[in-house]
C-alpha positions as CSV (number, residue, x, y, z in Angstrom):
1,X,-50.9,28.6,-27.6
2,X,-48.6,25.8,-26.4
3,X,-50.5,22.6,-26.1
4,X,-49.5,20.5,-23.1
5,X,-50.3,17.0,-21.8
6,X,-49.4,16.3,-18.1
7,X,-48.4,12.7,-17.4
8,X,-48.2,11.8,-13.7
9,X,-49.7,9.0,-11.6
10,X,-50.8,11.4,-8.8
11,X,-54.0,13.3,-9.6
12,X,-53.2,16.1,-7.1
13,X,-49.9,16.7,-8.9
14,X,-51.6,16.8,-12.3
15,X,-54.2,19.2,-10.9
16,X,-51.5,21.5,-9.4
17,X,-49.4,21.7,-12.6
18,X,-52.6,22.3,-14.6
19,X,-53.5,25.2,-12.3
20,X,-50.1,26.8,-12.5
21,X,-50.1,26.6,-16.3
22,X,-53.6,27.9,-16.7
23,X,-52.9,30.8,-14.3
24,X,-50.1,32.1,-16.7
25,X,-50.9,35.8,-17.2
26,X,-49.7,35.7,-20.8
27,X,-52.0,32.7,-21.5
28,X,-49.2,30.9,-23.4
29,X,-50.3,27.4,-22.3
30,X,-53.3,25.3,-23.0
31,X,-53.4,22.1,-21.0
32,X,-55.2,19.9,-23.4
33,X,-55.0,16.6,-21.6
34,X,-53.8,14.5,-18.7
35,X,-52.6,10.9,-18.4
36,X,-52.0,8.8,-15.3
37,X,-49.6,6.4,-16.9
38,X,-47.6,5.6,-20.0
39,X,-50.3,3.4,-21.6
40,X,-52.9,6.2,-21.5
41,X,-50.2,8.7,-22.6
42,X,-49.3,6.7,-25.7
43,X,-53.0,6.2,-26.6
44,X,-53.7,10.0,-26.3
45,X,-50.6,10.8,-28.4
46,X,-52.0,8.7,-31.2
47,X,-55.2,10.8,-31.4
48,X,-54.0,14.3,-30.5
49,X,-51.1,16.6,-31.1
50,X,-49.2,18.2,-28.2
51,X,-46.3,20.7,-28.2
52,X,-45.1,19.7,-24.8
53,X,-45.3,16.4,-22.9
54,X,-44.7,16.8,-19.2
55,X,-43.6,13.3,-18.1
56,X,-43.2,12.0,-14.6
57,X,-39.9,10.0,-14.4
58,X,-41.5,7.3,-12.2
59,X,-44.8,6.0,-13.6
60,X,-46.5,2.7,-12.9
61,X,-45.7,0.1,-15.5
62,X,-43.2,1.7,-18.0
63,X,-41.5,4.6,-16.3
64,X,-41.0,7.9,-18.0
65,X,-37.4,7.0,-18.7
66,X,-38.4,3.7,-20.3
67,X,-40.8,5.3,-22.7
68,X,-38.7,8.4,-23.5
69,X,-36.9,6.9,-26.5
70,X,-40.3,5.8,-28.0
71,X,-41.7,9.2,-27.5
72,X,-38.7,10.9,-29.2
73,X,-38.8,8.5,-32.1
74,X,-42.6,8.4,-32.7
75,X,-43.4,12.0,-31.8
76,X,-40.3,14.0,-32.7
77,X,-42.1,17.4,-32.9
78,X,-43.2,17.2,-29.2
79,X,-40.8,18.5,-26.6
80,X,-40.5,16.4,-23.5
81,X,-40.0,17.8,-20.0
82,X,-39.2,15.1,-17.3
83,X,-40.7,15.7,-13.9
84,X,-39.0,14.2,-10.8
85,X,-39.3,14.4,-7.1
86,X,-36.1,12.3,-6.7
87,X,-33.3,14.3,-5.0
C-alpha cells in the first residue's frame, strides 16, 4: 500500500484527490493524511511516514517550491509530486 499525504490549501481539491486515489480498483493507495499548508505538512511529516507527498505548488506562507528542498533533504525516502493549476 502506498501511503500518501495530500497538501493543498483548498479542501475541495484535497477531497477530490482523496476520492480518486481511494477509488483505485487495485487499492494501491492509502491516503493517510491531508495538510492545508506547509506548516501543517512539516508537522505531520515529523510524526508519520509517507511514501508520496502530493504538494501544491502555491500554498499560503511557504509555497510548495519553497519547501521542496527541505522535504528532499529531511525526508529523502518520500517521493514528491508537485500539483499545479498554473498554465
